[in-house]
C-alpha positions as a printed Julia matrix, in Angstrom:
227×3 Matrix{Float64}:
 -29.7     1.97  44.78
 -27.94    1.48  48.05
 -26.27   -1.91  48.5
 -26.73   -3.55  51.82
 -23.3    -4.47  53.16
 -22.78   -8.18  53.53
 -22.45   -9.48  57.02
 -19.04  -10.85  57.77
 -19.27  -14.35  59.07
 -16.87  -14.71  61.92
 -15.27  -18.1   62.07
 -15.37  -19.49  65.53
 -12.8   -21.83  67.04
 -15.39  -24.56  66.97
 -15.95  -24.18  63.21
 -12.2   -24.22  62.57
 -11.85  -27.34  64.65
 -14.68  -28.9   62.69
 -12.86  -28.17  59.46
  -9.46  -29.39  60.56
  -9.4   -31.37  63.8
 -12.73  -33.04  64.5
 -12.06  -36.11  62.35
  -8.91  -37.24  64.12
 -10.67  -40.04  66.0
 -12.54  -41.54  63.02
  -9.45  -41.29  60.8
  -7.47  -43.45  63.22
 -10.24  -46.03  63.33
 -10.6   -45.91  59.54
  -6.87  -46.44  59.09
  -6.89  -49.62  61.17
  -9.92  -50.94  59.27
  -8.3   -50.06  55.94
  -5.02  -51.73  56.91
  -6.91  -54.91  57.82
  -8.88  -54.79  54.55
  -5.65  -54.37  52.56
  -3.97  -57.28  54.36
  -6.95  -59.56  53.72
  -7.05  -58.46  50.09
  -3.31  -59.1   49.86
  -3.83  -62.69  51.02
  -6.41  -63.23  48.27
  -4.41  -61.63  45.46
  -1.05  -63.16  46.44
  -2.69  -66.6   46.63
  -4.37  -66.18  43.24
  -1.61  -64.53  41.22
   1.59  -65.17  43.16
   3.8   -62.5   44.68
   5.54  -61.28  41.51
   2.38  -61.07  39.36
   0.28  -59.44  42.07
   0.08  -55.66  41.81
  -0.78  -53.06  44.41
  -3.55  -51.94  42.05
  -5.14  -55.41  42.17
  -4.87  -55.5   45.95
  -6.31  -52.02  46.44
  -9.21  -52.8   44.08
 -10.0   -56.01  45.98
  -9.92  -54.11  49.27
 -11.95  -51.2   47.91
  -9.2   -48.81  48.97
  -6.88  -46.22  47.44
  -3.74  -47.81  45.96
  -1.57  -45.05  47.45
  -2.47  -46.25  50.95
  -0.44  -49.43  50.46
   2.7   -47.34  50.15
   1.67  -44.98  52.95
   0.7   -47.68  55.46
   3.06  -50.53  54.53
   5.82  -49.03  52.41
   4.83  -51.03  49.33
   4.01  -54.6   48.29
   6.83  -56.24  50.26
   5.87  -54.34  53.39
   2.27  -55.51  52.97
   3.41  -59.14  52.73
   5.55  -58.72  55.85
   2.58  -57.19  57.69
   0.38  -60.15  56.76
   3.0   -62.57  58.07
   3.75  -60.7   61.29
   0.44  -59.09  62.26
  -1.82  -62.13  62.21
  -3.65  -60.88  65.31
  -5.05  -58.02  63.22
  -6.66  -60.45  60.78
  -8.73  -62.53  63.18
 -11.84  -61.82  65.2
 -11.26  -64.4   67.9
 -11.85  -63.65  71.55
  -8.31  -63.92  72.89
  -9.32  -63.38  76.48
 -11.83  -66.19  76.35
  -9.33  -68.5   74.65
  -6.71  -67.83  77.33
  -9.25  -68.53  80.05
 -10.17  -71.84  78.43
  -6.49  -72.79  78.03
  -5.92  -72.36  81.77
  -8.4   -75.14  82.45
  -6.72  -77.63  80.13
  -4.02  -80.14  80.98
  -0.72  -79.97  79.08
  -1.59  -82.65  76.52
  -5.0   -81.12  75.82
  -3.56  -77.64  75.43
  -0.85  -78.84  73.04
  -3.26  -80.83  70.88
  -5.61  -77.85  70.68
  -2.84  -75.37  69.9
  -1.15  -77.46  67.2
  -4.5   -78.43  65.64
  -5.61  -74.8   65.4
  -2.38  -73.73  63.76
  -2.56  -76.62  61.31
  -6.1   -75.52  60.43
  -4.77  -72.03  59.69
  -2.14  -73.47  57.35
  -4.85  -75.43  55.53
  -7.23  -72.46  55.34
  -4.54  -70.19  53.85
  -2.75  -72.95  51.94
  -2.46  -71.11  48.59
  -1.19  -67.96  50.28
   1.26  -69.92  52.44
   2.84  -71.45  49.31
   3.56  -67.93  48.08
   4.69  -66.7   51.5
   7.06  -69.6   52.19
   8.7   -69.28  48.77
   9.13  -65.56  49.4
  10.71  -66.22  52.81
  13.22  -68.56  51.15
  14.03  -66.25  48.23
  13.98  -62.83  49.92
  16.51  -62.25  52.74
  14.58  -59.21  53.97
  11.34  -61.15  54.4
  13.27  -64.04  55.97
  14.84  -61.67  58.49
  11.45  -60.19  59.41
   9.96  -63.64  60.04
  13.0   -64.7   62.07
  12.6   -61.61  64.25
   8.88  -62.31  64.64
   9.55  -65.88  65.8
  12.22  -64.98  68.34
  10.67  -61.8   69.73
   6.98  -62.73  69.81
   5.95  -66.28  68.88
   8.48  -68.21  71.0
   8.21  -65.95  74.08
   4.41  -66.3   74.01
   4.68  -70.1   73.81
   7.29  -70.18  76.58
   4.96  -68.07  78.74
   2.16  -70.63  78.28
   4.48  -73.57  79.0
   5.69  -71.83  82.15
   2.17  -72.13  83.56
   2.28  -75.92  83.19
   5.75  -76.05  84.71
   4.48  -74.16  87.75
   1.48  -76.5   87.84
   3.77  -79.51  88.1
   3.12  -80.99  84.65
   6.55  -80.12  83.24
   9.91  -81.04  84.75
  11.5   -78.0   86.46
  14.75  -78.74  84.62
  13.11  -78.61  81.16
  14.52  -76.05  78.7
  11.28  -74.35  77.7
  12.86  -72.35  74.88
  13.97  -75.57  73.18
  10.58  -77.15  73.84
   8.78  -74.15  72.32
  11.03  -74.18  69.26
  10.44  -77.92  68.82
   6.65  -77.47  69.01
   6.81  -74.59  66.53
   8.87  -76.7   64.11
   6.49  -79.65  64.49
   3.52  -77.39  63.77
   5.12  -76.11  60.56
   6.08  -79.62  59.47
   2.54  -80.95  59.97
   0.61  -77.82  59.04
   2.5   -76.85  55.89
   4.72  -79.69  54.67
   2.38  -82.58  55.49
  -0.95  -80.91  54.74
  -0.18  -78.4   51.99
   2.81  -79.97  50.21
   2.36  -83.73  50.71
  -1.46  -83.62  50.92
  -1.57  -86.01  53.89
  -5.22  -86.77  54.88
  -6.61  -84.77  57.79
  -7.3   -87.95  59.8
  -3.6   -88.88  59.65
  -2.56  -85.35  60.63
  -4.81  -85.5   63.7
  -3.53  -88.95  64.67
   0.08  -87.75  64.3
  -0.6   -84.69  66.47
  -2.03  -86.83  69.27
   0.84  -89.32  69.13
   3.55  -86.65  69.07
   1.91  -84.83  71.97
   1.72  -88.1   73.93
   5.45  -88.65  73.44
   6.24  -85.01  74.24
   4.14  -85.02  77.39
   5.83  -88.22  78.58
   9.26  -86.67  78.09
   8.3   -83.45  79.91
   6.89  -85.14  83.01
   8.8   -84.43  86.22
  11.04  -87.26  87.39
   9.21  -89.51  89.82
  11.02  -89.96  93.11
């Protein structure tokens, strides 16, 4: 019996690419989605169990992801916590462009009330997680340093940029030190959003009234000198 020789299947460049290189695009998109899922899962697990008791296994299970990815993407549990605290833009689905457009149409007092109120709402929404995060910031110098860098390189410059628009529009005195103003607003937001709401359990109605009154005083102090 004569055996029929098997045909050699010649691998084309296209088939090789399909085996090795065609998934580059989806992998990048999947990584971003997985990172977001892990950060959201981290918020849940840290809030429920606390930082020390929370394990990367718990977090990965909650996210429906491989535990090894926490080390690969974030460098471990501490890196995941730092990512949650510094990459808040990755966690939300808000339309930033639309929000910026709406802010342009507001007066200074309206913009400040809206901004502080929104941030206070975030503190309330993530209150259990924030208790864990704040304690970690106090106890861990590395986490504290990361947050300090975040504030001075991103949060404050963004706020100063927004305040600059109102200065150019004539609602803020040209001599005003916007960096100090931004830092003061940031500190006020933390005091009301975390200390008053989460720690002291001050009623929401009182928080809102305090925001309006503090903004009224701030706006009065920032007004250009009348000639």
